Backbone bond lengths (Angstrom), bond angles and torsions (degrees), N, CA, C in turn:
res aa  C-N    CA-C-N  psi(-1)  N-CA   C-N-CA  omega(-1)  CA-C   N-CA-C  phi
1 M - - - 1.479 - - 1.482 108.85 -
2 T 1.345 114.14 137.44 1.483 121.42 -177.43 1.620 106.65 -77.01
3 K 1.316 109.14 132.21 1.588 115.88 176.82 1.488 104.31 -82.03
4 P 1.406 117.63 130.66 1.431 124.15 175.89 1.551 110.71 -55.35
5 M 1.319 113.37 140.20 1.538 118.88 172.02 1.617 106.67 -74.69
6 I 1.235 114.95 -38.58 1.546 121.19 179.12 1.391 110.34 -126.70
7 E 1.438 116.71 127.60 1.396 119.06 171.75 1.528 110.61 -124.22
8 I 1.270 115.64 117.60 1.503 117.72 -179.14 1.603 107.90 -110.64
9 D 1.274 118.32 115.51 1.463 122.40 -168.71 1.513 109.76 -118.59
10 T 1.239 117.09 107.02 1.504 126.21 173.70 1.518 111.88 48.17
11 V 1.332 114.96 47.70 1.528 120.25 179.10 1.443 112.73 -76.82
12 T 1.350 110.50 131.34 1.437 120.49 -174.79 1.559 105.74 -123.27
13 K 1.376 119.36 137.88 1.517 119.06 179.96 1.498 104.12 -146.41
14 Y 1.402 111.02 132.42 1.457 119.70 176.75 1.619 101.47 -113.79
15 F 1.258 113.81 147.17 1.481 123.73 159.79 1.567 105.44 -114.15
16 G 1.315 114.62 102.17 1.517 114.71 -173.39 1.508 108.99 68.98
17 D 1.305 114.54 -127.55 1.452 127.29 177.31 1.570 108.83 -87.41
18 K 1.221 116.80 -14.24 1.454 118.59 -171.22 1.593 111.43 -83.00
19 L 1.395 119.61 127.94 1.294 119.53 179.82 1.532 107.48 -91.67
20 V 1.395 118.56 120.02 1.426 122.69 -171.10 1.556 108.49 -106.85
21 L 1.253 121.94 -35.61 1.494 129.00 171.80 1.489 109.57 -123.03
22 D 1.324 118.60 127.80 1.389 126.98 -175.12 1.481 110.10 -122.73
23 R 1.484 117.12 93.94 1.401 128.29 172.97 1.536 108.18 50.88
24 V 1.336 116.39 54.12 1.462 121.89 176.62 1.417 112.98 -77.54
25 S 1.385 120.24 129.44 1.413 124.90 174.89 1.650 107.89 -129.36
26 L 1.336 110.04 135.44 1.491 115.38 -170.70 1.579 105.63 -163.04
27 T 1.289 121.09 141.26 1.462 125.10 171.85 1.513 109.62 -125.68
28 V 1.303 110.34 143.28 1.538 114.98 170.59 1.510 111.86 -127.21
29 N 1.295 120.02 125.18 1.404 124.88 -174.41 1.464 111.68 -84.64
30 P 1.319 121.70 160.00 1.432 124.65 -179.53 1.536 106.09 -58.34
31 H 1.360 115.08 141.47 1.379 126.33 176.32 1.600 112.33 67.46
32 E 1.321 114.67 14.16 1.509 116.46 178.13 1.424 111.57 -98.93
33 V 1.343 121.18 155.12 1.376 129.21 175.05 1.519 110.98 -118.62
34 V 1.315 117.98 112.17 1.378 123.05 178.17 1.575 110.94 -113.93
35 C 1.345 116.37 125.71 1.450 122.13 179.15 1.538 112.68 -103.88
36 L 1.391 116.08 135.25 1.357 121.54 -177.57 1.565 105.53 -104.15
37 I 1.269 118.22 123.57 1.461 126.28 -175.42 1.613 110.68 -117.88
38 G 1.313 122.28 160.53 1.345 121.45 173.59 1.554 107.39 148.44
39 A 1.430 115.06 175.14 1.449 115.69 -176.35 1.550 103.53 -75.08
40 S 1.342 112.67 169.90 1.457 120.61 170.30 1.564 113.77 -62.46
41 G 1.273 117.36 132.40 1.365 119.74 -174.33 1.465 116.66 92.89
42 S 1.350 121.36 -2.59 1.399 123.25 179.39 1.529 116.40 -75.13
43 G 1.301 121.09 -6.81 1.348 129.68 -179.86 1.468 121.64 98.99
44 K 1.310 116.39 10.78 1.397 123.75 -178.38 1.553 112.65 -57.69
45 S 1.310 115.37 -58.46 1.410 118.80 -174.46 1.557 113.27 -68.18
46 T 1.386 114.64 -31.21 1.538 116.13 173.25 1.525 111.02 -64.92
47 L 1.266 116.13 -40.37 1.491 114.12 -179.30 1.465 113.73 -67.04
48 L 1.411 117.77 -28.90 1.472 121.45 177.96 1.597 107.35 -70.74
49 R 1.352 114.36 -38.47 1.563 121.44 -176.65 1.603 105.89 -65.75
50 C 1.246 113.76 -37.07 1.534 117.92 -171.72 1.535 105.89 -67.19
51 I 1.349 123.48 -25.37 1.387 122.42 -167.19 1.522 107.77 -73.84
52 N 1.334 118.67 -39.02 1.436 118.31 176.68 1.602 113.76 -104.88
53 R 1.281 113.77 15.18 1.404 124.67 174.21 1.569 116.02 66.62
54 L 1.258 116.40 26.91 1.389 117.82 167.53 1.483 109.70 -65.45
55 V 1.409 115.07 -28.46 1.507 125.10 166.12 1.457 105.64 -124.59
56 D 1.292 115.00 134.70 1.490 122.64 171.68 1.447 114.50 -85.85
57 H 1.306 117.77 129.38 1.448 117.35 175.46 1.457 113.89 -81.51
58 D 1.289 121.28 159.98 1.460 124.83 -175.84 1.556 111.62 -90.71
59 Y 1.262 121.67 -38.36 1.501 124.97 179.31 1.483 111.43 -134.43
60 G 1.251 122.87 165.22 1.314 131.02 179.58 1.543 117.07 82.91
61 T 1.313 119.42 -172.82 1.417 121.08 -175.60 1.509 110.86 -130.55
62 I 1.269 123.35 144.71 1.371 127.73 168.70 1.616 110.62 -128.18
63 R 1.247 110.50 129.73 1.562 116.30 -175.34 1.496 107.87 -120.32
64 L 1.348 116.26 139.78 1.413 119.99 173.36 1.526 103.43 -119.47
65 D 1.347 117.37 119.11 1.391 126.17 -179.90 1.556 114.42 53.58
66 G 1.399 111.15 37.61 1.478 122.58 175.75 1.516 114.33 88.05
67 M 1.380 115.95 -1.91 1.447 119.44 176.24 1.489 115.98 -112.19
68 A 1.325 113.95 127.30 1.596 115.63 179.27 1.461 115.47 -53.71
69 N 1.384 117.02 131.95 1.441 119.45 -172.51 1.563 117.75 -63.94
70 D 1.261 115.92 -7.85 1.427 122.74 170.23 1.492 113.59 -98.75
71 D 1.301 119.28 11.19 1.553 121.28 179.70 1.411 106.37 -71.91
72 P 1.372 120.35 128.68 1.327 130.73 -174.80 1.610 108.90 -61.67
73 R 1.244 114.18 -23.92 1.450 118.94 -177.98 1.631 110.54 -64.44
74 F 1.208 113.02 -16.10 1.591 109.40 175.90 1.472 111.11 -78.27
75 G 1.308 120.62 -17.29 1.388 124.64 176.50 1.594 107.59 81.69
76 K 1.332 113.70 -174.27 1.396 117.35 -168.79 1.628 112.15 -72.57
77 T 1.339 112.12 -37.37 1.481 116.79 -179.97 1.583 112.52 -117.08
78 G 1.346 114.90 -3.67 1.523 113.97 -174.06 1.477 113.46 -59.62
79 L 1.339 119.91 -34.90 1.585 119.52 179.30 1.449 106.78 -66.35
80 Q 1.337 125.55 -38.95 1.443 120.71 -171.52 1.514 106.01 -74.37
81 Q 1.391 119.84 -28.02 1.425 118.10 172.73 1.468 117.36 -69.26
82 R 1.332 118.75 -36.19 1.473 120.53 176.50 1.490 117.55 -77.69
83 A 1.316 112.07 -26.53 1.551 118.78 177.26 1.431 100.87 -126.45
84 S 1.368 112.57 94.87 1.568 117.54 -179.03 1.475 106.12 -95.89
85 I 1.384 110.36 144.09 1.530 119.07 -175.96 1.558 110.42 -115.28
86 V 1.251 120.74 142.15 1.348 127.68 170.49 1.564 111.83 -122.39
87 F 1.365 114.02 127.33 1.434 116.11 -171.93 1.554 109.70 -103.01
88 Q 1.362 118.33 174.33 1.398 119.41 177.38 1.555 111.50 -74.55
89 A 1.330 117.39 -32.17 1.464 119.27 169.45 1.571 106.02 -80.09
90 Y 1.342 118.95 129.16 1.469 118.34 -168.47 1.442 114.46 -67.01
91 N 1.391 118.79 -27.53 1.438 124.28 -177.12 1.441 118.26 52.71
92 L 1.249 116.09 34.13 1.500 122.52 174.43 1.610 109.58 -80.33
93 F 1.229 114.42 140.03 1.510 118.02 171.17 1.451 116.39 -67.67
94 P 1.373 121.33 107.02 1.513 124.82 -172.32 1.433 111.57 -56.72
95 H 1.294 126.24 -27.49 1.445 126.02 -165.59 1.601 103.51 -102.07
96 M 1.260 122.30 14.98 1.392 123.65 177.91 1.537 110.38 -128.27
97 T 1.312 118.68 143.86 1.418 124.47 178.56 1.512 113.77 -56.31
98 V 1.351 119.15 167.12 1.472 117.43 168.90 1.491 113.18 -57.92
99 L 1.410 116.40 -48.87 1.380 119.22 -176.21 1.559 110.42 -63.92
100 D 1.358 118.42 -42.00 1.440 115.45 177.13 1.607 113.64 -66.42
101 N 1.341 119.92 -33.26 1.394 123.29 171.67 1.494 112.90 -51.66
102 I 1.422 114.97 -53.35 1.424 113.27 -172.41 1.536 116.05 -85.80
103 T 1.347 117.62 -7.00 1.351 116.92 175.51 1.542 118.54 -109.25
104 L 1.445 111.94 15.91 1.370 118.78 -178.91 1.483 109.87 -73.32
105 A 1.312 122.08 -46.94 1.518 127.71 -178.00 1.546 107.21 -62.10
106 P 1.366 120.47 -51.38 1.381 120.11 -176.05 1.615 109.10 -61.07
107 R 1.341 119.63 -37.45 1.394 120.98 -179.72 1.595 116.64 -73.68
108 R 1.390 109.39 -46.65 1.486 114.55 -175.41 1.438 113.05 -86.41
109 V 1.300 123.36 -31.98 1.472 126.81 -174.66 1.512 108.66 -97.24
110 Q 1.287 120.54 -44.53 1.471 121.00 -173.08 1.628 111.62 -94.96
111 G 1.405 109.30 -9.50 1.474 111.36 -179.63 1.509 118.60 77.06
112 Q 1.343 119.77 10.46 1.503 119.91 -179.67 1.449 109.80 -66.54
113 P 1.420 112.67 142.09 1.546 117.42 173.40 1.631 106.59 -58.61
114 R 1.364 110.30 151.04 1.462 114.87 -177.92 1.557 114.72 -57.95
115 A 1.410 111.78 -39.36 1.466 114.68 -179.77 1.454 114.75 -65.24
116 E 1.422 115.35 -37.93 1.438 120.00 -179.04 1.586 111.64 -64.51
117 A 1.506 109.12 -45.53 1.369 114.47 -178.78 1.616 113.53 -66.86
118 E 1.308 116.62 -34.56 1.439 120.80 178.73 1.527 109.14 -69.69
119 E 1.265 115.73 -37.34 1.534 117.48 -178.72 1.565 108.82 -61.94
120 R 1.416 116.05 -43.36 1.427 115.02 -178.53 1.548 108.17 -80.32
121 G 1.297 121.87 -23.60 1.417 121.71 175.54 1.510 112.74 -60.30
122 R 1.329 112.32 -47.21 1.518 117.37 -179.56 1.506 109.46 -62.52
123 A 1.420 117.75 -40.80 1.373 121.78 178.06 1.478 111.39 -54.50
124 V 1.310 115.86 -52.32 1.481 125.80 -176.01 1.523 106.30 -62.46
125 L 1.292 120.67 -46.34 1.358 121.96 178.36 1.565 114.80 -59.68
126 G 1.265 109.53 -37.07 1.517 118.83 179.05 1.476 114.36 -62.55
127 R 1.440 115.51 -35.25 1.460 119.08 173.27 1.481 115.14 -56.33
128 F 1.324 114.74 -25.76 1.561 120.33 -167.66 1.524 104.17 -111.75
129 G 1.351 119.56 12.02 1.492 119.40 -177.50 1.527 118.22 66.79
130 M 1.371 110.34 23.98 1.378 113.46 -172.05 1.621 115.96 -116.03
131 D 1.363 112.14 9.27 1.450 120.06 -178.18 1.544 113.72 -55.08
132 S 1.425 107.98 -39.71 1.562 109.85 -177.86 1.438 112.82 -70.81
133 F 1.383 121.68 -0.91 1.450 121.38 -175.96 1.645 104.89 -110.64
134 A 1.317 117.85 15.44 1.489 114.95 -177.14 1.509 115.17 -59.67
135 A 1.332 118.52 -27.18 1.416 122.48 -177.54 1.599 115.84 -99.67
136 S 1.366 105.76 3.22 1.530 113.34 179.99 1.595 111.31 -79.20
137 Y 1.221 117.57 164.79 1.527 123.30 174.16 1.621 104.53 -106.26
138 P 1.383 112.08 152.93 1.429 116.68 -176.87 1.554 115.65 -54.22
139 E 1.289 118.33 -34.43 1.423 123.51 -178.57 1.541 112.14 -63.59
140 Q 1.327 113.78 -22.63 1.571 123.83 -179.68 1.534 110.99 -82.48
141 L 1.276 117.05 -5.74 1.472 121.07 -179.13 1.372 118.98 -108.21
142 S 1.383 119.29 152.29 1.516 123.65 173.22 1.564 109.81 -65.37
143 G 1.278 117.25 168.31 1.470 119.29 171.48 1.402 117.32 -59.84
144 G 1.389 115.85 -37.37 1.432 124.43 177.33 1.521 110.54 -65.33
145 Q 1.315 116.83 -42.76 1.386 122.45 177.34 1.495 112.93 -60.01
146 Q 1.376 112.41 -48.09 1.476 119.02 -177.64 1.556 108.66 -59.96
147 Q 1.268 118.32 -43.04 1.411 119.90 -177.17 1.542 114.47 -66.92
148 R 1.420 111.88 -32.94 1.422 114.36 174.43 1.623 110.84 -70.33
149 V 1.301 118.70 -30.18 1.409 117.00 169.18 1.460 116.73 -67.62
150 A 1.323 117.12 -38.50 1.521 121.56 170.11 1.528 115.59 -55.92
151 I 1.301 112.50 -37.49 1.499 116.50 -178.72 1.520 105.74 -75.81
152 A 1.400 119.17 -38.04 1.488 120.63 176.57 1.489 111.29 -60.94
153 R 1.394 118.25 -41.39 1.400 119.43 175.04 1.452 116.90 -60.50
154 A 1.295 115.64 -34.82 1.494 118.84 -176.55 1.508 105.73 -70.83
155 L 1.322 120.52 -32.74 1.419 123.68 -174.43 1.529 112.44 -80.95
156 M 1.457 122.46 -12.16 1.313 120.85 -172.05 1.589 114.60 -76.17
157 T 1.289 117.49 -7.43 1.435 128.27 174.20 1.462 113.53 -92.14
158 R 1.345 111.18 0.95 1.566 117.70 -173.32 1.499 112.72 41.89
159 P 1.361 112.14 67.21 1.473 120.59 -178.51 1.518 111.97 -75.45
160 D 1.276 118.43 146.83 1.425 124.44 169.90 1.550 114.10 -67.22
161 V 1.320 113.00 -33.28 1.541 122.27 -176.65 1.468 110.16 -129.02
162 L 1.298 117.78 136.36 1.451 123.01 169.73 1.546 108.27 -111.57
163 L 1.422 109.85 128.09 1.461 116.71 -171.18 1.634 101.36 -114.91
164 L 1.274 116.61 117.71 1.538 122.51 -172.17 1.503 107.89 -114.98
165 D 1.285 115.99 118.58 1.578 120.62 -172.48 1.562 106.61 -114.44
166 E 1.402 115.46 94.38 1.490 119.91 173.18 1.657 109.35 52.02
167 I 1.324 116.70 49.91 1.480 119.80 -174.70 1.436 111.44 -71.19
168 T 1.356 118.96 -12.22 1.515 115.61 178.09 1.560 112.85 -106.38
169 A 1.349 117.03 1.02 1.415 123.17 -172.04 1.453 112.45 -61.88
170 A 1.418 121.61 -35.63 1.372 123.01 -173.82 1.625 112.35 -99.46
171 L 1.369 114.10 11.59 1.410 118.26 -177.56 1.593 110.06 -96.54
172 D 1.337 116.42 152.25 1.429 122.60 164.62 1.408 109.28 -63.03
173 P 1.411 118.69 143.94 1.430 124.80 -176.55 1.599 112.08 -48.42
174 E 1.327 119.65 -37.59 1.450 122.00 -173.30 1.491 109.79 -76.19
175 L 1.395 118.08 -13.05 1.505 118.50 177.85 1.546 110.84 -98.33
176 V 1.360 116.69 -8.00 1.458 113.25 -178.41 1.464 118.48 -64.33
177 G 1.517 111.89 -36.95 1.411 118.54 -178.15 1.542 116.04 -62.25
178 E 1.319 117.51 -33.93 1.467 121.11 -179.82 1.493 110.85 -70.38
179 V 1.291 120.76 -33.68 1.380 127.30 -179.90 1.527 111.74 -71.02
180 L 1.428 113.40 -44.66 1.459 120.62 176.11 1.438 109.91 -61.44
181 A 1.380 119.79 -40.71 1.445 123.78 178.67 1.476 106.39 -52.36
182 I 1.237 125.42 -45.68 1.502 128.50 -176.54 1.454 106.25 -61.75
183 I 1.294 122.86 -45.42 1.410 122.60 177.94 1.500 114.71 -60.45
184 R 1.252 114.56 -41.49 1.462 117.11 177.02 1.544 110.85 -62.48
185 G 1.230 118.07 -40.09 1.437 125.40 171.65 1.473 116.03 -54.40
186 L 1.358 114.87 -43.22 1.405 118.87 178.50 1.434 115.76 -74.00
187 K 1.363 112.82 -28.73 1.470 117.31 171.97 1.521 114.92 -65.72
188 D 1.418 112.66 -38.29 1.446 119.86 179.43 1.506 109.01 -66.25
189 E 1.303 118.53 -26.23 1.518 125.49 -179.15 1.540 109.28 -79.82
190 G 1.283 115.74 -16.61 1.484 116.93 -179.03 1.481 117.30 100.70
191 M 1.317 117.43 10.31 1.402 120.85 -178.78 1.561 114.27 -69.66
192 T 1.236 117.96 129.64 1.489 123.83 175.92 1.523 109.95 -73.94
193 M 1.235 116.52 126.23 1.452 120.59 -176.71 1.564 114.76 -140.23
194 M 1.278 113.96 139.80 1.483 124.26 163.86 1.527 112.05 -109.20
195 I 1.296 120.63 117.14 1.430 122.44 -171.05 1.627 109.38 -118.29
196 V 1.234 119.53 122.29 1.474 122.06 163.47 1.477 109.25 -89.33
197 T 1.335 120.43 123.38 1.374 119.88 -171.66 1.584 109.94 -149.08
198 H 1.307 116.82 147.90 1.562 122.47 167.26 1.486 104.65 -101.54
199 E 1.382 126.18 -0.14 1.433 121.50 179.56 1.633 107.66 -88.26
200 M 1.313 108.81 88.71 1.532 115.71 -175.96 1.567 113.81 -58.83
201 G 1.414 112.68 -44.79 1.558 113.90 176.20 1.521 113.00 -59.67
202 F 1.325 117.55 -27.24 1.493 118.77 -176.99 1.606 103.45 -78.06
203 A 1.333 117.43 -39.64 1.440 121.44 -174.61 1.545 106.45 -69.49
204 R 1.242 118.12 -38.87 1.426 121.19 176.11 1.496 117.35 -65.94
205 E 1.320 115.49 -26.00 1.492 125.08 -179.91 1.437 109.05 -87.21
206 C 1.355 117.90 -46.78 1.554 121.62 -162.28 1.460 112.11 -98.91
207 A 1.340 118.44 -28.15 1.563 120.49 -167.07 1.548 105.61 -74.94
208 D 1.318 115.64 149.68 1.485 125.26 155.31 1.373 115.58 -71.81
209 R 1.399 109.73 -47.52 1.445 123.96 178.33 1.481 108.74 -136.96
210 V 1.565 111.12 154.25 1.331 116.87 178.52 1.547 103.45 -126.92
211 A 1.306 119.49 135.68 1.566 125.23 174.97 1.554 104.01 -112.28
212 F 1.304 113.67 126.46 1.433 118.28 172.09 1.646 113.55 -100.07
213 L 1.299 115.62 117.81 1.477 118.01 -174.19 1.611 105.76 -103.17
214 D 1.365 114.14 145.92 1.334 122.33 173.82 1.538 108.50 -153.04
215 G 1.301 111.48 122.11 1.551 117.25 -179.66 1.516 109.47 63.05
216 G 1.255 122.46 35.71 1.404 124.53 175.23 1.532 112.62 77.35
217 V 1.256 117.34 14.86 1.531 119.43 176.34 1.511 107.96 -129.59
218 I 1.374 109.41 145.22 1.503 113.03 175.23 1.503 106.62 -86.19
219 L 1.292 113.74 107.67 1.525 118.41 -178.98 1.475 110.58 -79.18
220 E 1.270 120.42 -29.60 1.477 120.23 -177.66 1.489 108.52 -151.96
221 E 1.320 114.87 142.82 1.474 120.42 176.43 1.509 107.50 -145.20
222 E 1.376 115.16 119.04 1.424 122.21 -173.56 1.461 112.06 -153.05
223 T 1.438 118.37 175.48 1.471 116.84 171.12 1.494 108.76 -70.38
224 P 1.179 113.97 166.07 1.589 117.65 -175.04 1.444 108.66 -63.30
225 D 1.366 122.62 -45.33 1.523 118.38 -177.19 1.423 112.64 -63.79
226 R 1.294 118.14 -34.03 1.548 122.10 177.40 1.600 111.60 -69.20
227 L 1.360 111.10 -49.71 1.537 114.59 -173.09 1.587 110.53 -68.26
228 F 1.327 115.99 -43.86 1.383 118.55 177.47 1.466 114.74 -78.45
229 G 1.213 119.88 -33.56 1.498 123.39 -178.25 1.447 114.63 -81.50
230 A 1.346 120.15 -38.49 1.496 124.19 -178.72 1.456 112.03 -148.47
231 P 1.426 112.50 69.51 1.475 110.31 179.01 1.458 114.83 -70.68
232 Q 1.278 118.85 147.24 1.471 125.41 -174.15 1.480 117.89 -87.57
233 E 1.372 113.36 -38.31 1.453 119.50 -178.41 1.560 113.18 -81.32
234 P 1.352 115.45 136.35 1.404 115.16 176.93 1.568 115.59 -58.07
235 R 1.281 118.82 -36.80 1.416 123.24 179.35 1.533 109.53 -67.54
236 T 1.240 121.81 -37.54 1.508 124.81 176.09 1.540 108.40 -63.32
237 R 1.465 115.68 -47.36 1.388 114.84 176.90 1.426 117.78 -59.77
238 A 1.369 119.69 -35.44 1.389 125.23 -178.00 1.574 108.15 -68.85
239 F 1.350 116.48 -44.45 1.471 120.51 176.08 1.551 113.31 -57.53
240 L 1.279 115.74 -48.74 1.463 120.37 -177.91 1.494 110.30 -71.49
241 Q 1.298 121.45 -28.64 1.480 119.03 173.24 1.523 113.40 -67.75
242 R 1.310 119.59 -33.44 1.416 127.92 174.16 1.589 110.57 -63.05
243 I 1.281 109.23 -40.26 1.459 118.13 -177.58 1.582 109.22 -69.88
244 V 1.286 114.00 -44.77 1.473 117.95 175.47 1.452 111.74 -63.49
245 A 1.302 118.36 -42.36 1.460 120.90 178.60 1.600 113.36 -61.58
246 S 1.222 114.02 -25.96 1.486 117.66 -178.86 1.461 112.92 -92.24
247 G 1.357 114.05 -0.30 1.545 120.45 175.53 1.560 112.44 78.34
248 R 1.356 115.06 19.64 1.458 114.70 177.47 1.543 117.47 -97.83
249 L 1.318 114.63 4.45 1.471 124.65 175.59 1.496 112.91 -133.37
């Protein structure tokens, strides 16, 4: 039996008095892609951040490859290296070149020699057609190019899991496709991913499973065909009907 890469067990999170995640349980197997969908404020992004402890949950357990995510054996930054996250805001350092941005963590955190980190950095950029921009600065790139660099940076630590939080939300519509194509390629290579997305067509095409969150609860979790084709929960049906009416599915 395959051991889950991510195990989320009855995770609860409050921000002050506000309950954001309510006993959420979910597993993600190696090489699986799970998309989280739902209205804004449903807890999707918070759940993603809890996995690599950018946000600490209050109750419950999260395990990465069988080990609790608060286990000190991960070290100060080891968890973030193994479960790497990409945000809708690219968060690139404006004063650093593309190559310096993506090699910073391997050099400063993992202690790789500059030459070794830069060799790998150029190879990763080349996968995304960005090797010719290694000496460019973020402001010289389009939004789609900056997001490709952000994904490349996340891959530089050779993570076990890639966490993607609305990575197309800040892009112009014509740039969305090129970023989603990169994610499809990573899926084909077997990367384990959890993806928060409002791109329902992409979720339907690319996910192995889709989880619908509402009010901090996973109301429904199914394969894309079943969840989009025959949702069981009234709240899921209402959400998808609005998506269809808006022309996004």
